[in-house]
C-alpha positions as CSV (number, residue, x, y, z in Angstrom):
1,M,34.1,116.9,210.6
2,K,35.1,120.5,211.1
3,D,34.9,120.2,214.9
4,E,37.1,117.1,214.7
5,I,39.7,118.8,212.6
6,D,39.7,121.9,214.9
7,M,40.1,119.6,217.9
8,Y,42.9,117.8,216.2
9,S,44.6,121.1,215.3
10,K,44.5,122.2,218.9
11,S,45.8,118.9,220.2
12,S,48.6,118.9,217.5
13,S,49.9,122.2,218.7
14,K,52.5,120.2,220.6
15,I,55.4,118.9,218.5
16,G,54.4,115.4,217.5
17,P,56.5,112.8,215.5
18,N,55.3,114.0,212.1
19,R,56.0,117.6,212.9
20,L,59.4,116.8,214.3
21,Q,60.2,114.8,211.2
22,G,59.1,117.8,209.1
23,I,61.3,120.2,211.1
24,L,64.3,117.9,210.8
25,L,63.7,117.4,207.1
26,T,63.5,121.2,206.6
27,V,66.7,121.8,208.5
28,L,68.4,119.1,206.5
29,V,67.2,120.6,203.2
30,L,68.1,124.1,204.2
31,S,71.6,122.9,205.3
32,L,72.2,121.2,202.0
33,I,71.1,124.3,200.1
34,A,73.4,126.5,202.2
35,I,76.3,124.1,201.5
36,N,75.4,124.1,197.8
37,L,75.2,127.9,197.6
38,R,78.5,128.2,199.5
39,F,80.1,125.7,197.1
40,S,78.8,127.6,194.1
41,W,80.1,130.9,195.5
42,N,83.5,129.5,196.2
43,R,83.6,128.0,192.7
44,Y,82.7,131.3,191.0
45,S,85.2,133.1,193.2
46,E,87.9,130.6,192.2
47,I,87.1,131.1,188.6
48,A,87.2,134.9,188.9
49,S,90.5,134.7,190.8
50,S,92.0,132.4,188.2
51,E,90.9,134.7,185.4
52,A,92.3,137.7,187.2
53,I,95.6,136.0,187.8
54,M,95.9,134.7,184.2
55,L,95.2,138.2,182.9
56,A,97.8,139.7,185.2
57,E,100.4,137.1,184.3
58,S,99.7,137.5,180.6
59,V,100.2,141.3,180.8
60,E,103.4,140.9,182.9
61,S,104.8,138.5,180.3
62,V,104.9,141.3,177.7
63,I,106.5,143.9,180.0
64,H,110.2,144.3,179.3
65,P,112.3,144.2,182.5
66,E,115.0,146.3,180.8
67,H,112.5,149.2,180.5
68,I,111.8,148.9,184.2
69,L,115.5,149.0,185.1
70,E,115.7,152.3,183.2
71,L,113.2,153.9,185.6
72,S,114.6,155.8,188.6
73,G,111.4,156.1,190.6
74,S,111.5,159.9,190.6
75,E,109.5,162.6,188.9
76,E,112.2,162.9,186.2
77,D,110.8,159.6,184.8
78,V,107.9,161.4,183.2
79,L,110.2,162.4,180.4
80,N,111.7,158.9,180.1
81,P,110.6,157.2,176.9
82,D,110.5,153.8,178.8
83,Y,108.1,155.4,181.3
84,I,105.9,156.9,178.6
85,L,105.8,153.6,176.7
86,T,105.0,151.6,179.8
87,K,102.3,154.1,180.9
88,L,100.6,154.0,177.5
89,S,100.5,150.2,177.7
90,L,98.9,150.2,181.1
91,S,96.4,152.9,180.1
92,N,95.4,150.8,177.1
93,L,95.0,147.8,179.3
94,V,92.6,149.5,181.6
95,K,90.6,150.9,178.7
96,T,90.2,147.6,177.0
97,N,89.5,145.6,180.2
98,N,86.5,147.1,181.8
99,P,86.7,145.3,185.2
100,I,90.2,146.5,185.7
101,R,90.3,149.9,187.5
102,F,94.0,150.4,188.0
103,A,97.2,148.9,186.6
104,Y,100.6,149.8,188.0
105,L,104.2,148.9,188.5
106,M,105.8,149.2,192.0
107,S,109.3,148.8,193.3
108,Q,111.0,148.6,196.6
109,R,113.6,151.3,197.4
110,D,115.3,151.6,200.8
111,G,112.5,149.5,202.4
112,K,109.8,151.6,201.0
113,I,107.2,150.7,198.3
114,I,107.1,153.3,195.6
115,I,105.0,153.6,192.5
116,L,107.0,153.5,189.3
117,V,104.2,154.0,186.8
118,D,100.4,153.7,186.8
119,S,97.6,153.7,184.3
120,E,96.0,157.1,185.3
121,P,96.5,160.2,183.1
122,P,98.2,163.1,184.9
123,D,95.0,165.2,185.1
124,S,93.2,162.4,187.0
125,P,92.6,162.9,190.7
126,D,93.7,159.3,191.2
127,Y,97.0,159.8,189.3
128,S,100.2,158.8,191.2
129,P,103.4,160.4,190.1
130,P,106.5,158.3,189.8
131,G,108.3,157.8,193.1
132,Q,105.1,158.3,195.2
133,I,105.3,156.1,198.4
134,Y,102.6,153.5,198.8
135,D,102.2,153.6,202.6
136,E,99.2,151.2,202.6
137,A,101.4,148.2,201.7
138,D,101.0,145.4,204.3
139,E,103.2,142.4,204.9
140,E,101.4,140.3,202.4
141,F,101.9,142.8,199.7
142,R,105.6,143.3,200.6
143,S,106.1,139.5,200.5
144,A,105.5,139.7,196.7
145,F,109.0,141.2,196.4
146,K,110.4,138.1,198.1
147,S,108.4,135.5,196.2
148,D,108.1,134.4,192.6
149,K,104.4,133.5,192.8
150,T,101.5,135.5,191.6
151,K,99.1,136.5,194.5
152,L,95.5,137.6,194.6
153,L,95.1,140.0,197.6
154,G,92.0,141.5,199.1
155,P,89.8,143.0,199.7
156,T,92.3,145.7,200.9
157,D,91.7,149.4,201.7
158,D,93.9,152.3,200.6
159,R,93.5,156.0,199.9
160,W,91.8,155.2,196.6
161,G,89.2,152.8,197.8
162,R,88.6,149.1,198.5
163,W,90.2,146.6,196.0
164,I,90.8,143.1,194.9
165,S,94.4,143.0,193.6
166,A,96.4,140.6,191.4
167,I,100.1,141.0,192.0
168,V,102.8,139.5,189.7
169,P,106.5,139.7,190.5
170,V,108.7,141.1,187.7
171,K,112.2,139.5,187.7
172,D,115.5,140.6,186.2
173,P,116.2,138.0,183.5
174,E,119.9,138.0,184.3
175,S,120.0,137.9,188.2
176,G,116.5,136.4,188.8
177,E,115.8,139.0,191.4
178,V,112.4,140.7,191.8
179,I,112.9,144.2,190.5
180,A,109.2,145.3,190.6
181,V,105.7,144.0,190.9
182,F,103.0,144.4,188.4
183,G,99.5,144.8,189.8
184,V,95.9,145.3,188.6
185,D,93.1,146.4,190.9
186,Y,89.4,145.5,190.7
187,S,86.8,147.4,192.6
188,A,85.8,145.1,195.5
189,S,82.1,146.1,195.2
190,E,82.1,145.4,191.4
191,W,84.0,142.1,192.0
192,Y,81.4,140.8,194.4
193,A,78.6,142.2,192.3
194,R,79.8,140.1,189.3
195,L,80.0,137.1,191.6
196,R,76.4,137.7,192.7
197,E,75.4,137.9,189.0
198,H,76.9,134.5,188.4
199,M,75.0,133.2,191.3
200,I,71.6,134.3,189.9
201,P,70.9,131.0,188.0
202,D,71.9,129.0,191.0
203,L,69.6,131.1,193.2
204,V,66.7,130.7,190.7
205,I,67.2,126.9,190.8
206,V,67.4,126.9,194.6
207,I,64.3,129.0,195.1
208,S,62.4,126.8,192.6
209,L,63.5,123.7,194.5
210,L,62.6,125.3,197.8
211,M,59.1,126.2,196.6
212,L,58.7,122.7,195.4
213,F,60.0,121.3,198.6
214,F,57.6,123.4,200.8
215,V,54.7,122.5,198.5
216,L,55.5,118.8,199.0
217,L,56.1,119.3,202.7
218,R,52.8,121.1,203.0
219,F,51.1,118.2,201.1
220,W,52.8,115.7,203.3
221,S,51.9,117.5,206.4
222,Q,48.2,117.8,205.4
223,N,48.2,114.2,204.4
224,S,49.6,113.2,207.8
225,T,47.0,115.4,209.5
226,L,44.2,113.9,207.5
227,K,45.4,110.4,208.3
228,E,45.4,111.2,212.0
229,V,42.0,112.9,211.8
230,S,40.7,109.9,209.9
231,K,41.9,107.6,212.6
232,K,40.2,109.7,215.3
233,L,37.0,110.0,213.2
234,A,37.0,106.2,212.7
235,L,37.3,105.7,216.4
236,N,34.7,108.2,217.2
237,E,32.3,106.7,214.6
238,A,32.9,103.2,216.0
239,L,32.2,104.6,219.5
240,Y,29.1,106.5,218.4
241,R,27.8,103.5,216.5
242,S,28.3,101.2,219.5
243,V,26.6,103.6,221.8
244,F,23.8,104.3,219.3
245,D,23.1,100.7,218.5
246,Q,23.4,99.3,222.1
247,A,21.9,102.2,224.0
248,P,19.2,101.0,226.5
249,I,16.9,103.8,225.4
250,G,15.4,104.5,222.0
251,I,17.1,107.2,219.9
252,A,15.7,108.7,216.7
253,I,16.6,111.8,214.6
254,V,13.5,113.6,213.6
255,N,13.1,116.2,210.9
256,D,10.1,118.4,212.0
257,K,7.3,115.9,212.2
258,S,8.9,113.2,210.0
259,F,11.6,110.7,210.9
260,A,14.9,111.5,209.3
261,T,16.1,109.3,206.4
262,R,19.6,108.1,205.8
263,S,21.5,110.7,203.9
264,E,25.0,112.1,203.4
265,Y,24.6,113.8,206.8
266,I,23.0,111.0,208.8
267,Q,24.1,107.3,208.5
268,M,22.2,106.2,211.6
269,N,18.7,107.7,212.1
270,I,16.9,105.3,214.3
271,N,18.5,102.8,216.7
272,P,17.3,99.2,217.3
273,M,15.9,100.0,220.8
274,F,13.6,102.7,219.3
275,E,12.2,100.2,216.9
276,R,11.6,97.6,219.6
277,I,9.8,100.1,221.8
278,I,7.3,101.5,219.3
279,G,7.2,98.3,217.2
280,W,7.9,100.0,213.8
281,K,11.0,99.4,211.6
282,S,13.0,102.4,210.5
283,S,12.2,101.6,206.8
284,E,8.4,101.8,207.7
285,L,8.8,105.1,209.6
286,T,10.2,106.9,206.5
287,D,6.7,107.4,205.2
288,I,5.0,108.1,208.5
289,V,4.9,111.3,210.6
290,W,5.0,110.9,214.3
291,T,1.5,112.5,214.8
292,E,0.0,109.5,213.0
293,I,1.4,107.0,215.6
294,T,0.8,109.2,218.6
295,H,-2.2,108.1,220.8
296,P,-5.1,110.6,220.2
297,D,-5.4,111.3,223.9
298,D,-1.8,112.5,224.1
299,L,-1.5,114.3,220.7
300,A,-2.8,117.7,221.8
301,A,-0.3,118.0,224.7
302,D,2.5,116.8,222.5
303,L,1.7,119.3,219.7
304,E,1.5,122.2,222.2
305,K,4.9,121.5,223.5
306,F,6.3,120.9,220.0
307,D,5.1,124.2,218.7
308,Q,6.8,126.0,221.6
309,F,10.0,124.0,220.9
310,K,9.9,125.0,217.2
311,A,9.3,128.6,218.0
312,G,12.4,128.6,220.3
313,L,10.4,129.4,223.4
314,I,11.8,126.2,225.1
315,D,15.0,124.3,224.5
316,G,13.3,121.0,224.8
317,Y,10.6,119.1,226.7
318,T,9.8,115.8,228.4
319,L,6.4,114.1,228.0
320,E,4.9,110.8,229.0
321,K,2.9,109.7,226.0
322,R,1.7,106.6,224.2
323,F,2.7,105.5,220.7
324,L,0.5,103.3,218.6
325,K,2.1,100.0,217.4
326,P,1.3,98.5,214.0
327,D,-1.1,96.0,215.6
328,G,-3.1,98.8,217.1
329,S,-1.9,98.4,220.7
330,S,-0.2,101.3,222.5
331,V,3.0,101.5,224.5
332,W,3.7,104.1,227.3
333,T,6.9,106.0,226.9
334,N,8.8,108.8,228.6
335,M,9.8,111.0,225.6
336,K,12.5,113.7,225.7
337,I,12.9,116.1,222.8
338,S,16.1,118.2,222.4
339,H,17.9,120.1,219.7
340,F,20.2,118.3,217.3
341,L,23.6,120.0,217.7
342,G,25.8,120.2,214.6
343,D,25.9,121.7,211.1
344,P,23.6,124.8,210.8
345,E,22.0,123.1,207.8
346,M,20.7,120.4,210.1
347,Q,19.0,122.7,212.6
348,P,15.5,121.7,211.6
349,M,16.3,118.3,212.9
350,H,16.0,117.3,216.6
351,L,16.6,114.3,218.8
352,C,13.8,112.1,220.2
353,L,14.8,109.9,223.2
354,L,12.4,107.2,224.3
355,E,12.2,105.1,227.5
356,D,9.6,102.3,227.8
357,I,7.6,102.9,230.9
358,S,4.8,100.4,230.2
359,V,5.8,98.3,233.2
360,R,5.7,101.3,235.5
361,K,2.4,102.5,234.1
362,A,0.9,99.0,234.5
363,A,2.2,98.9,238.1
364,E,0.7,102.4,238.8
365,E,-2.7,101.3,237.3
366,S,-2.6,98.1,239.4
367,L,-1.9,100.1,242.6
368,T,-4.6,102.6,241.8
369,E,-7.1,99.8,241.2
370,S,-6.0,98.0,244.4
371,E,-6.5,101.2,246.4
372,R,-9.9,101.7,244.8
373,S,-11.0,98.2,245.6
374,K,-9.8,98.4,249.2
375,T,-11.6,101.7,249.7
376,V,-14.9,100.2,248.3
377,L,-14.5,97.1,250.5
378,L,-13.8,99.0,253.7
379,S,-16.6,101.5,253.1
380,H,-19.2,98.7,253.1
381,L,-18.0,96.9,256.2
382,P,-20.4,97.0,259.2
383,G,-18.9,98.9,262.1
384,M,-15.7,100.8,261.9
385,A,-12.3,99.8,260.3
386,Y,-9.1,101.7,260.9
387,R,-5.4,101.7,260.5
388,C,-3.1,103.6,262.9
389,N,0.5,104.0,263.9
390,Y,1.9,102.2,266.8
391,D,2.8,105.3,268.8
392,P,1.6,106.9,272.1
393,D,-1.1,109.0,270.3
394,W,-2.3,106.1,268.1
395,T,-2.1,108.4,265.1
396,M,-4.8,107.3,262.5
397,Q,-3.8,106.6,258.9
398,F,-7.2,105.4,257.7
399,V,-10.7,105.3,259.2
400,S,-13.8,103.8,257.4
401,D,-17.1,105.6,256.9
402,G,-18.7,103.5,259.7
403,C,-16.8,105.6,262.2
404,E,-19.5,108.3,262.2
405,E,-22.4,105.9,262.7
406,L,-20.6,104.2,265.5
407,T,-18.9,107.1,267.3
408,G,-20.8,110.1,266.0
409,Y,-17.5,111.6,264.6
410,P,-16.8,111.9,260.9
411,P,-13.7,109.9,259.7
412,E,-11.9,113.2,259.1
């Protein structure tokens, strides 16, 4: 079984239909998971963007445009009560909303973007005095002064870091013109970190589903492999059974000096031809050792070879020997003994192959008797009898004993 599975594993190194289906299914599942994760990321990103925009618009709604109109955008504004009040409001906003890093009002003067007021205290290294020019403003940021829509920008880089910014236009209630923009900045790294935190439950679910999928895929793969192996084993067993049952020679599996019985290891221990040759049924041989049915004249030679075989001195041997049949008669066989290759636990077992040579032995005995009879007959003939080749030298093949009496020369 192990050899069959190893053989199948080697043969299945090429991509077969089952493996190709597994690969396509894996690609499909991974693609669906990637799409789902991308959808979840976009959903959480949209939620975070909506919350940031809603917060920015809510704060902008309580900012008084008339206070902004009182700001000149110069350092003198630090003493302006409207500046002080607005700065205090922005500072409180940043303190009470942890994700917000900066809050500010900016205006456009002579084509330049300047900072009117920010949320940082004057002693902060990130403090921007009123009138400071914001050089990092890009076209998308500048477009906020021409639009009445709130925008979420970023990530963008400036001298203070990398930010996600919500920008809300502040309009003059009388003219409807944009007089400033209110903005809040979120640290880009913290923004994406919060998104990743929201993704943790989704990732846990995905990883769990992936583990379940790969377990099921492994089970399916092993089941497919076992099915293929089972088919091959069934074919091999059918082939082995056909050869074993229909072989023209006798085959028996022998355990030491006893014939092996059917067990979980061996389903076929003696084939029909073996039974026909020696005249014993397999059921009868289970209680018999082979030394009991070996002709006494052949037993010593057989045991000598078998002892050498068991000791590992020889890998096998061939012997012409006689087996005793149940009726007491004997049958001449050409026996071949060899090791049984397989599981190490089955090493004490070996194969016994038999060929019925009774006809050949009978022919040899008949020929020997014929030669003996002819020799006796010729030796008693009067005179000389001979047989020679028809060649220039008349080469002799046989000369009777009468040659010496007749010629004075011995037959040799």
